[in-house]
C-alpha positions in Angstrom: 48.2 6.4 1.4 45.0 4.3 0.7 42.8 6.2 -1.8 39.5 7.6 -0.7 36.5 5.4 -1.9 34.4 6.6 -4.8 30.9 7.3 -3.6 27.7 7.6 -5.6 26.2 11.1 -6.0 24.4 12.5 -2.9 21.2 12.5 -4.9 21.0 8.7 -4.6 20.1 8.9 -0.9 17.6 11.6 -1.7 15.9 9.4 -4.4 15.5 6.6 -1.9 14.0 8.9 0.7 11.6 10.4 -1.9 10.5 6.9 -2.8 9.5 6.2 0.8 7.6 9.4 1.1 5.7 8.9 -2.2 4.7 5.3 -1.4 3.5 6.3 2.1 1.5 9.3 0.8 -0.2 7.2 -1.9 -1.0 4.5 0.6 -2.6 6.9 3.0 -4.7 8.5 0.3 -6.0 5.1 -0.7 -6.9 4.2 2.8 -8.9 7.5 3.2 -10.8 6.8 -0.1 -11.6 3.2 1.0 -12.9 4.3 4.3 -15.3 6.7 2.5 -16.6 3.9 0.4 -17.0 1.6 3.4 -19.0 4.2 5.3 -21.4 4.9 2.4 -21.9 1.2 1.6 -22.4 0.2 5.2 -25.1 2.9 5.6 -26.8 1.6 2.5 -26.6 -2.0 3.7 -28.0 -1.0 7.1 -31.1 0.4 5.6 -31.6 -2.0 2.6 -29.8 -5.2 3.6 -28.2 -5.7 0.2 -25.7 -8.6 0.2 -23.7 -7.2 -2.7 -23.1 -4.0 -0.8 -22.1 -6.0 2.3 -19.5 -8.0 0.3 -18.2 -4.8 -1.3 -17.8 -3.1 2.1 -16.2 -6.1 3.8 -13.7 -6.4 0.9 -12.8 -2.8 1.3 -12.5 -3.2 5.1 -10.0 -6.1 4.6 -8.1 -3.9 2.2 -7.9 -1.0 4.7 -6.3 -3.4 7.3 -3.9 -4.7 4.7 -3.0 -1.2 3.5 -2.1 -0.2 7.1 0.2 -3.2 7.2 1.7 -2.2 3.9 2.6 1.3 5.2 4.5 -0.2 8.0 6.2 -2.7 5.7 7.3 0.0 3.3 8.8 2.0 6.1 10.8 -0.9 7.6 11.9 -2.1 4.2 13.6 1.2 3.6 15.9 0.8 6.6 19.6 0.5 5.7 21.6 -2.7 6.3 22.7 -3.5 9.8 24.8 -6.2 11.5 21.9 -8.7 11.6 20.7 -7.9 8.1 23.7 -7.1 5.9 21.6 -7.1 2.7 19.0 -4.7 4.1 15.4 -5.1 4.9 14.0 -4.9 1.4 12.3 -8.3 1.5 9.7 -7.0 3.9 7.9 -5.4 1.0 7.3 -8.5 -1.1 6.6 -10.4 2.2 3.9 -7.9 3.0 2.6 -8.1 -0.6 2.4 -11.9 -0.3 0.4 -11.6 3.0 -2.0 -9.1 1.4 -2.7 -11.4 -1.5 -3.4 -14.3 0.8 -5.6 -12.2 3.0 -7.8 -11.0 0.1 -8.1 -14.6 -1.2 -9.1 -15.9 2.2 -11.6 -13.1 2.6 -13.1 -13.9 -0.8 -13.4 -17.6 0.2 -15.3 -16.7 3.4 -17.6 -14.4 1.6 -18.3 -16.9 -1.2 -19.3 -19.5 1.4 -21.5 -17.0 3.1 -23.4 -16.1 -0.1 -23.8 -19.8 -1.2 -25.4 -20.6 2.2 -27.6 -17.6 1.7 -28.7 -18.7 -1.7 -29.6 -22.1 -0.4 -32.2 -20.9 2.1 -33.5 -17.6 0.8 -36.8 -16.8 -0.8 -35.9 -15.5 -4.3 -38.3 -12.6 -4.2 -37.5 -9.2 -2.7 -37.8 -5.5 -3.7 -34.5 -3.7 -4.6 -34.3 0.1 -4.8 -33.9 1.3 -8.5 -31.2 3.8 -7.4 -29.0 1.8 -5.0 -26.8 0.6 -7.8 -25.4 4.1 -8.1 -23.5 3.7 -4.8 -21.2 0.8 -5.9 -21.0 2.3 -9.4 -19.5 5.5 -8.0 -17.2 3.4 -5.8 -16.0 1.4 -8.8 -15.0 4.5 -10.7 -13.2 5.9 -7.6 -11.3 2.7 -6.9 -10.3 2.2 -10.6 -8.8 5.7 -10.7 -7.0 5.0 -7.4 -5.7 1.6 -8.8 -4.2 3.3 -11.8 -2.5 5.9 -9.7 -1.0 3.3 -7.5 0.1 1.1 -10.4 1.9 4.0 -12.0 3.6 4.8 -8.7 4.5 1.2 -8.1 6.1 0.8 -11.5 8.0 4.0 -11.2 9.2 3.2 -7.7 9.7 -0.6 -8.4 7.5 -1.7 -5.5 5.9 -5.2 -5.9 4.1 -4.7 -2.6 2.5 -1.5 -3.9 1.8 -3.3 -7.2 -0.1 -5.9 -5.2 -1.9 -3.0 -3.4 -2.9 -1.6 -6.8 -4.3 -5.0 -7.7 -6.4 -4.9 -4.5 -7.8 -1.5 -5.6 -8.7 -3.1 -8.9 -10.4 -5.9 -6.9 -12.4 -3.2 -5.2 -13.3 -1.6 -8.6 -14.3 -4.9 -10.1 -16.3 -6.0 -7.0 -18.1 -2.6 -6.9 -18.8 -2.9 -10.7 -20.3 -6.3 -10.3 -22.3 -5.2 -7.3 -23.7 -2.3 -9.3 -24.6 -4.6 -12.2 -26.3 -7.1 -9.9 -28.3 -4.4 -8.0 -29.4 -2.8 -11.3 -30.5 -6.1 -12.7 -32.3 -7.0 -9.5 -34.2 -3.7 -9.6 -35.6 -4.6 -13.0 -36.4 -8.2 -12.1 -38.0 -7.8 -8.6 -39.4 -11.3 -8.6 -35.8 -12.6 -8.3 -34.3 -9.4 -6.7 -32.7 -10.9 -3.6 -31.4 -14.0 -5.4 -29.8 -11.9 -8.0 -28.3 -9.8 -5.2 -26.8 -12.8 -3.5 -25.5 -14.3 -6.8 -23.7 -11.1 -7.7 -22.2 -11.1 -4.2 -20.9 -14.6 -4.9 -19.4 -13.5 -8.1 -17.6 -10.7 -6.3 -16.2 -13.2 -3.8 -14.8 -15.4 -6.7 -13.1 -12.3 -8.2 -11.5 -11.6 -4.9 -10.1 -15.1 -4.6 -8.6 -15.0 -8.1 -7.0 -11.6 -7.9 -5.7 -12.3 -4.4 -4.0 -15.4 -5.6 -2.4 -13.5 -8.5 -1.2 -10.7 -6.2 0.3 -13.3 -3.8 2.1 -15.2 -6.6 3.7 -12.1 -8.0 5.4 -11.4 -4.6 6.4 -15.0 -4.2 8.5 -14.7 -7.4 10.5 -11.9 -5.9 11.0 -13.7 -2.6 12.4 -16.7 -4.5 14.7 -14.5 -6.7 13.0 -14.7 -10.0 15.2 -13.2 -12.8 14.1 -9.5 -13.3 13.2 -7.9 -16.6 15.9 -7.9 -19.4 15.9 -4.1 -19.4 17.5 -4.0 -16.0 20.4 -6.1 -17.3 21.0 -3.8 -20.3 20.8 -0.7 -18.1 23.4 -2.1 -15.7 25.6 -3.1 -18.7 25.4 0.4 -20.2 26.2 2.1 -16.9 29.4 -0.1 -16.5 30.5 0.7 -20.0 30.3 4.4 -19.3 33.3 4.1 -17.0 36.7 4.7 -18.6 38.8 1.5 -18.6 35.9 -0.9 -18.8 36.4 -2.7 -22.2 33.5 -5.1 -21.9 31.0 -6.7 -19.5 31.1 -10.5 -19.2 28.4 -11.4 -16.7 25.6 -9.7 -14.8 23.4 -11.0 -12.0 20.6 -9.0 -10.4 18.7 -9.8 -7.2 15.6 -7.8 -6.2 14.5 -7.4 -2.7 11.6 -4.9 -2.4 13.0 -1.4 -2.8 16.5 -2.7 -3.1 18.5 -4.4 -5.9 21.8 -6.1 -5.5 24.0 -6.3 -8.6 26.9 -8.7 -9.2 28.8 -7.8 -12.4 32.0 -9.1 -14.1 33.8 -6.4 -16.1 36.8 -6.8 -18.4 39.8 -4.5 -18.3 43.2 -4.2 -19.8 45.1 -7.3 -18.5 48.2 -5.2 -18.0 46.6 -2.9 -15.5 48.0 -3.0 -11.9 45.8 -4.0 -9.0 45.3 -0.4 -7.8 44.1 0.8 -11.1 41.7 -2.1 -11.6 40.4 -1.6 -8.1 39.8 2.1 -8.9 37.8 1.2 -12.0 35.6 -1.2 -10.0 34.7 1.6 -7.6 33.7 3.9 -10.4 31.6 1.1 -11.9 29.8 0.7 -8.6 29.2 4.4 -8.2 28.0 4.8 -11.8 25.5 1.9 -11.5 24.1 3.4 -8.3 23.9 6.9 -9.8 21.9 5.5 -12.8 19.8 3.2 -10.7 19.4 4.7 -7.2 17.6 1.6 -5.8 20.7 -0.5 -6.1 21.8 -1.1 -2.5 25.0 -3.0 -3.2 27.2 -3.7 -6.3 29.9 -6.4 -6.3 32.3 -6.0 -9.2 34.6 -8.8 -10.4 37.5 -7.9 -12.7 38.5 -10.1 -15.6 41.2 -9.6 -18.2 40.0 -8.5 -21.7 41.3 -10.3 -24.7 40.4 -9.5 -28.3 38.2 -12.2 -29.9 37.6 -14.0 -26.6 33.8 -13.7 -27.0 
């Protein structure tokens, strides 16, 4: 009778589902906070016409749209493999992260052009309220706290798309901080108030471009299979060596795809083992790696004979 396959612990599936729920919850919280900032800054812009607040609000609006796309991508990336996608749908996450990075960079370019045209034709004088800087300053603090929360979650859940989203929140924090600084300076130098306002808005746009490019590039690395961190290789090696019968590990290859990881590993066993025993060991190795690293979708184990001094 063919032996029953060795399956990873039931907790592995629960961990993957928990990841999905955590990422979606964090994304929704971020969207709600951004909408709050947009409403407050839009009202202030409506009454005061401050360019820095407009850029800050528009940047946040673009990020709300991108965050909604991220929620959809995370949900679809968690789907299991099917006939048309035997390696799963994990690459949807870094693909979404790439698109988010490009979107924020393009938005920054458009806003930069807008401010430069405004500087070319605007009278430099203009009164700026001495208290309006408090609005973007409060937004900067709120967005920075949110960015840190998302970054911790992204690192824990190994989501490059969420990491890109955390970068976007940091963009919001930086743009809000620059807006606050510009408006504060403009209030103290009223003879150049509006020009300072537009200049700070242009600086915000440049920051958006830079951080958008960085976020996009980080996701490109995963789409083209950049080698992951060394710690992952050592963790996989230690998991394999836990299995009785594994005498050494010869080679490890790891491929990341959003929430998924695919591991290809060569183990060394007693050369006198029969095929059935060696096959049983490979199943335990697969199950052990998935138990220690629940985001591993698939493990391919190759068996090699172990010989003393052959290393």
